[in-house]
C-alpha positions in Angstrom: 0.0 0.0 0.0 1.3 3.4 -0.9 1.6 5.8 2.1 0.2 9.2 1.7 3.0 11.8 1.9 2.7 14.3 4.8 3.2 17.8 3.6 5.1 20.4 5.7 1.8 22.3 6.2 0.1 19.2 7.5 3.1 18.4 9.8 2.9 21.9 11.3 -0.8 21.5 11.9 -0.3 18.2 13.7 2.5 19.6 15.8 0.4 22.7 16.7 -2.6 20.4 17.7 -0.4 18.3 19.9 1.0 21.4 21.6 -2.5 22.8 22.2 -3.8 19.5 23.5 -0.8 19.1 25.8 -1.4 22.6 27.1 -5.1 21.9 27.9 -4.1 18.6 29.5 -1.5 20.3 31.6 -3.9 23.1 32.7 -6.6 20.6 33.5 -4.3 18.3 35.5 -2.8 21.2 37.4 -6.3 22.5 38.3 -7.3 19.0 39.4 -4.2 18.6 41.6 -4.8 22.1 43.0 -8.4 21.2 43.8 -7.2 18.0 45.6 -4.6 20.0 47.5 -7.2 22.6 48.6 -9.7 20.0 49.7 -7.0 18.3 51.7 -6.0 21.6 53.2 -9.7 22.2 54.1 -9.9 18.9 55.7 -6.7 19.5 57.7 -7.7 23.0 58.8 -10.7 22.5 61.1 -11.7 26.2 61.0 -10.6 29.6 59.9 -10.5 32.0 62.8 -12.7 35.0 62.2 -12.8 36.2 65.9 -10.5 35.7 68.8 -12.0 33.3 71.4 -10.9 33.2 75.0 -11.8 31.5 78.2 -14.6 34.0 78.9 -16.4 33.9 75.6 -19.7 32.4 76.6 -22.0 33.5 73.7 -22.2 30.5 71.3 -23.1 33.0 68.4 -19.5 34.4 68.7 -18.0 30.9 68.5 -20.3 30.3 65.6 -18.4 32.8 63.5 -15.4 30.5 63.6 -17.5 27.3 63.5 -20.6 28.1 61.3 -21.3 24.4 60.5 -21.3 23.3 64.1 -23.2 26.4 65.2 -25.9 25.8 62.5 -26.6 22.3 63.9 -26.4 23.6 67.5 -29.2 26.0 66.7 -31.4 23.2 65.4 -31.8 21.9 69.0 -34.9 24.1 68.9 -36.6 21.5 66.7 -39.0 19.2 68.3 -39.6 15.7 66.9 -41.0 12.5 68.4 -39.9 9.0 68.0 -42.3 6.1 68.9 -41.3 6.2 72.6 -39.3 9.4 73.0 -38.6 12.9 71.7 -40.9 15.9 72.2 -43.7 17.4 70.2 -44.6 21.1 70.1 -47.7 22.0 72.2 -49.0 25.5 71.9 -50.1 27.4 75.0 -51.4 30.8 75.9 -48.6 32.8 77.6 -49.1 34.4 81.0 -47.2 36.9 83.1 -45.7 34.0 85.1 -45.0 31.8 82.1 -44.5 33.7 78.7 -43.8 30.6 76.7 -46.0 30.1 73.6 -44.8 26.5 72.9 -44.0 23.8 75.3 -43.8 20.0 75.1 -46.3 17.3 76.1 -47.4 17.0 79.8 -46.1 13.7 81.1 -48.2 13.9 84.3 -51.4 13.8 82.1 -50.0 11.0 80.0 -49.2 8.9 83.0 -51.0 9.8 86.3 -48.9 7.1 88.1 -46.1 9.6 88.1 -48.3 11.9 90.3 -48.9 9.0 92.7 -45.2 8.2 92.9 -44.1 11.8 93.5 -47.0 12.7 95.9 -45.7 15.5 98.1 -42.8 16.5 95.8 -42.5 19.4 93.3 -42.4 17.0 90.3 -46.0 16.0 91.0 -47.1 19.5 90.0 -45.3 19.9 86.7 -43.3 17.5 84.5 -43.1 17.8 80.8 -41.1 15.9 78.2 -37.6 17.4 77.9 -36.9 19.6 74.9 -33.6 20.2 73.1 -30.6 22.0 74.7 -31.8 25.4 73.3 -34.7 25.3 75.8 -32.9 24.0 78.9 -32.6 27.3 80.7 -36.0 28.7 79.6 -38.0 25.6 80.4 -36.5 25.4 83.9 -37.1 29.1 84.6 -40.8 28.7 84.0 -41.6 25.3 85.3 -43.9 25.3 88.3 -41.2 23.3 90.1 -39.3 26.6 90.2 -42.0 29.2 90.2 -44.1 27.6 93.0 -41.2 26.0 95.0 -38.0 27.4 96.5 -35.1 25.9 94.6 -31.3 26.5 95.0 -28.8 27.8 92.4 -27.5 24.2 92.2 -30.2 23.6 89.5 -28.3 25.8 87.1 -25.4 23.3 86.9 -27.3 21.3 84.2 -29.6 24.0 82.8 -27.2 26.8 81.8 -23.8 27.7 80.6 -22.1 28.1 84.1 -18.4 27.8 83.5 -17.7 31.6 83.3 -20.4 32.3 85.8 -18.7 30.0 88.4 -15.3 31.5 87.6 -16.7 35.0 88.1 -18.4 34.1 91.4 -15.2 32.5 92.7 -12.9 35.3 91.6 -11.2 33.0 89.1 -11.5 29.8 91.3 -13.9 27.4 89.6 -14.6 25.3 92.7 -15.2 28.3 94.9 -17.6 29.7 92.4 -19.3 26.3 92.2 -19.9 26.3 95.9 -21.1 29.8 95.9 -23.6 29.2 93.0 -25.0 26.1 94.7 -25.8 27.9 97.9 -27.5 30.9 96.1 -31.2 30.9 95.5 -32.3 29.8 92.0 -33.7 33.3 91.4 -30.4 35.0 92.1 -28.2 32.5 90.3 -30.4 32.3 87.2 -30.4 36.1 86.9 -26.7 35.8 86.1 -27.1 33.1 83.5 -27.4 34.2 79.9 -27.2 31.1 77.8 -28.2 27.4 77.9 -25.2 25.0 77.6 -22.7 26.5 75.2 -19.5 25.8 73.4 -17.3 26.9 76.2 -18.8 24.3 78.6 -17.2 21.5 76.6 -14.4 22.9 74.5 -11.1 24.6 75.2 -11.3 27.9 73.2 -7.7 27.8 72.1 -7.3 24.1 71.1 -11.0 23.1 70.7 -10.2 19.9 72.7 -13.0 18.5 74.8 -12.7 19.4 78.5 -14.7 19.0 81.7 -15.8 22.3 83.3 -18.3 20.9 85.9 -16.7 20.4 89.3 -19.4 17.8 90.3 -18.3 15.5 87.4 -14.6 16.0 88.2 -15.2 14.8 91.8 -17.7 12.1 90.8 -15.6 10.4 88.2 -12.6 10.6 90.5 -14.6 8.8 93.2 -15.8 6.2 90.7 -12.3 5.6 89.4 -11.1 5.2 92.9 -13.8 2.6 93.5 -12.3 0.5 90.7 -8.7 0.9 91.8 -7.6 4.0 89.8 -6.1 6.5 92.2 -6.1 10.3 91.9 -7.9 10.4 88.5 -7.9 13.9 87.0 -10.4 13.7 84.1 -8.9 16.6 82.2 -5.4 15.1 82.5 -6.0 11.3 82.4 -9.1 10.7 80.2 -8.7 9.5 76.6 -10.1 11.5 73.7 -12.8 8.8 73.2 -13.7 8.8 76.9 -14.2 12.5 76.7 -16.8 12.1 74.0 -19.0 10.5 76.7 -17.7 12.4 79.7 -18.7 15.8 78.5 -22.3 14.5 78.3 -22.0 12.9 81.7 -21.5 16.3 83.2 -25.3 16.6 83.3 -27.0 13.5 82.1 -26.5 11.7 85.4 -28.0 10.8 88.8 -27.2 13.4 91.5 -28.4 15.0 94.7 -28.0 18.3 96.6 -25.7 17.5 99.5 -26.2 19.2 102.9 -27.5 22.7 103.7 -25.1 24.1 101.1 -27.0 22.2 98.4 -23.7 21.0 96.9 -24.2 19.1 93.7 -22.9 15.6 94.3 -22.9 12.4 92.2 -23.4 9.2 94.2 -20.6 7.3 92.5 -18.4 6.3 95.4 -19.5 2.6 95.1 -19.9 2.4 91.4 -22.3 3.4 88.6 -25.3 1.0 89.0 -28.6 1.9 90.6 -27.8 -0.5 93.5 -24.5 1.5 94.1 -26.4 4.8 94.2 -29.1 3.4 96.6 -26.4 2.0 98.9 -24.7 5.4 98.9 -27.9 7.2 99.7 -28.8 4.7 102.5 -25.3 5.1 104.0 -25.4 8.9 104.1 -29.1 8.9 105.1 -30.3 10.9 102.2 -34.0 11.3 101.1 -35.4 13.7 98.6 -38.9 13.9 100.2 -41.4 12.3 102.5 -44.2 10.5 100.5 -47.4 12.3 101.1 -49.6 9.2 101.3 -47.3 6.7 103.0 -44.8 8.7 105.0 -41.9 6.9 103.4 -38.6 8.7 103.0 -38.1 8.3 99.3 -35.7 9.4 96.5 -36.3 11.1 93.2 -34.1 9.8 90.5 -32.8 12.4 88.1 -31.6 11.5 84.5 -29.0 8.8 84.8 -28.3 8.3 81.1 -24.5 8.2 81.6 -24.8 5.4 84.3 -27.2 3.3 82.3 -25.1 3.7 79.1 -22.1 2.4 81.1 -24.0 -0.9 81.8 -24.7 -1.5 78.1 -23.0 -3.2 75.2 -22.2 0.0 73.4 -20.1 1.3 76.3 -18.4 -2.0 76.6 -17.5 -1.8 72.9 -16.0 1.6 73.3 -18.7 3.5 71.5 -19.2 7.0 73.0 -22.3 9.0 73.5 -21.2 11.4 70.7 -20.8 8.5 68.2 -24.6 7.9 68.2 -26.0 11.3 69.3 -23.5 13.6 67.4 -22.6 11.5 64.4 -20.1 12.9 61.9 -21.3 14.3 58.7 -19.6 15.7 55.5 -20.1 19.4 54.7 -18.1 19.9 51.5 -14.6 18.6 52.2 -15.0 19.1 56.0 -16.0 16.4 58.4 -17.9 17.8 61.4 -19.9 16.3 64.3 -23.6 17.1 64.3 -24.4 19.4 67.3 -28.1 19.0 67.0 -27.9 16.2 69.6 -31.0 14.1 69.2 -32.3 10.5 69.1 -30.2 8.3 66.8 -33.6 7.0 65.5 -34.0 10.3 63.7 -30.8 9.7 61.8 -30.2 6.0 61.6 -28.0 6.2 58.5 -25.3 8.3 60.1 -25.8 7.1 63.8 -26.3 3.4 63.4 -25.4 2.2 59.9 -21.8 3.4 60.3 -21.3 0.2 62.3 -24.4 -2.0 61.7 -24.8 -3.6 58.3 -28.6 -3.8 58.2 -31.4 -1.8 56.7 -32.7 1.3 58.4 -36.1 -0.3 59.0 -34.5 -3.4 60.5 -32.4 -1.3 62.9 -35.4 0.7 63.9 -37.4 -2.5 64.5 -34.6 -3.9 66.7 -34.6 -0.7 68.9 -38.4 -0.6 69.1 -38.6 -4.2 70.1 -36.3 -3.4 73.0 -38.4 -0.4 74.0 -41.6 -2.5 73.7 -40.3 -5.0 76.2 -39.0 -2.2 78.5 -42.4 -0.5 78.4 -44.2 -3.7 79.2 -41.9 -4.5 82.2 -42.0 -0.9 83.4 -45.8 -0.9 83.4 -45.9 -4.1 85.4 -43.6 -2.7 88.0 -45.2 0.7 88.0 -48.7 -0.8 88.6 -47.4 -2.9 91.4 -45.8 0.2 93.0 -49.1 2.0 92.9 -50.7 -1.0 94.6 -48.1 -1.0 97.4 -48.6 2.8 98.0 -52.3 2.2 98.3 -51.8 -0.8 100.6 -49.5 1.2 102.9 -51.9 4.1 103.0 -54.7 1.7 103.9 -52.6 -0.1 106.5 -51.9 3.1 108.3 -55.6 3.3 109.1 -56.3 -0.3 110.2 -53.9 -0.7 113.1 -51.0 -2.4 111.3 -48.0 -2.4 113.6 -45.5 0.4 113.0 -42.6 -2.0 112.5 -44.5 -3.6 109.6 -45.3 -0.2 108.1 -41.7 0.9 108.4 -40.5 -2.3 106.6 -43.0 -1.7 103.9 -42.0 1.9 103.5 -38.4 0.9 103.1 -39.4 -1.5 100.3 -41.4 1.3 98.7 -38.2 3.5 98.8 -36.2 0.8 97.0 -38.9 -0.1 94.5 -39.7 3.6 93.7 -36.1 4.5 93.2 -35.5 1.6 90.9 -38.6 2.3 88.8 -37.9 6.1 88.7 -34.3 5.5 87.8 -35.1 3.7 84.5 -38.1 5.9 83.9 -36.0 9.1 84.2 -33.3 7.6 82.0 -34.3 8.8 78.5 -33.5 5.9 76.2 -36.7 3.8 76.9 -34.5 0.9 78.0 -32.2 1.0 75.0 -28.9 2.1 76.7 -28.7 -1.2 78.7 -31.6 -3.5 77.9 -30.6 -6.4 80.1 -29.7 -4.2 83.1 -33.0 -2.2 82.7 -35.1 -5.4 82.9 -33.1 -6.6 85.8 -33.7 -3.4 87.7 -37.5 -3.6 86.9 -37.6 -7.2 88.1 -35.9 -6.3 91.3 -38.3 -3.3 91.7 -41.3 -5.7 91.3 -39.8 -8.0 93.9 -39.4 -5.1 96.3 -43.1 -4.3 95.9 -43.9 -8.0 96.7 -41.7 -7.9 99.8 -43.3 -4.6 100.9 -46.8 -6.1 100.7 -45.7 -9.2 102.6 -44.1 -6.9 105.3 -47.5 -5.3 105.8 -48.8 -8.8 106.7 -46.0 -9.4 109.1 -43.9 -11.5 106.8 -40.3 -10.2 106.6 -38.9 -11.9 103.5 -35.1 -12.3 103.0 -33.2 -10.0 100.7 -33.2 -11.1 97.0 -30.1 -12.9 95.7 -27.4 -10.8 94.2 -27.8 -10.8 90.4 -24.8 -8.7 89.5 
């Protein structure tokens, strides 16, 4: 075959085309590499400082100028959304001078009158609504009847406001002195000094952004707990791992606690451990009761919100999964990887909260959780109905000449049963954080009720066998 001769003009055209194509390819490749480099730099640079933050910057909006993605999700804690057994829904109300709120959450006392029976004689029997998001923690506490109709100490602010700078100011720079001073103030006086609900500064170092503990009660409580398992002189901000801190910062507030002594010092009952039995043993030893039951005269306890303790009895904690892993899952915003600060039920974001580890469909995972919560709800109702019967039995026995020794024994079993039921009721996972432990606690509560009813008849049963 005869080859076609390439003319000089055609050769120059081919050469020019090659040069042009090479130039475009070089420009395109360079742009691509530059883009990769920029994205990597974005990923490596967690934020671009716009304002200077220091250890007194309380307003989260100022932090939000440096961290707009995190701040946007923090603001979304105003949203109310229910799951099958949890979450809150917006309920409109007519504002008054005492309570200017136009929207609240559902009234749990109307949903379950057994709560009124259990808390008879205590402020919680007058007003108890489903908890809303962090954005409402200060507002909802200011206007609850538990505060407007009852005298409360400044201690309440520990878990309902940004208190780090407030405590430092009260203590003249000494956090622990300020903590003691705030606890002993009236709620009215202390809350007048609080400007924000929990804020960035309560969990983050403003210079390094590292997680940190700013609540003295947690520092002391976790030190006592660590000592109980053989770890001496534990300093949480010095000794905790980064992964532990992703749960510890939540445990500053989502815990069981009481107000110790006339100073109303916030104290976590962790000297014996983190179970409900450990807390009860501590309260029995120090002789603490929250109130005298109005119908039975029993010295009883009000459990708070021991999510941290119950989580620690569950399989997720044993596997090293932190609170933040499920409630603040990571998400991609452009090239940046940020943790979601909306802080809500993982059931509202199964994809990012659960499917990161669990290879199952979203519906399957939801069903697994709801099955656990179904069983919890059934067992709770059995125990709760039994407790109401015991309260009625003691109230009736007080009028029919039952010996005081029998009544006192029954009252002590009421104290035990009531605290156990309240403990898992106040814990906001509907039994999910530790399914096996939750059912064990409810079984023991039902047994305490049975023993209380036997005591009224003069039968003093032996203590149940240890199951732990």
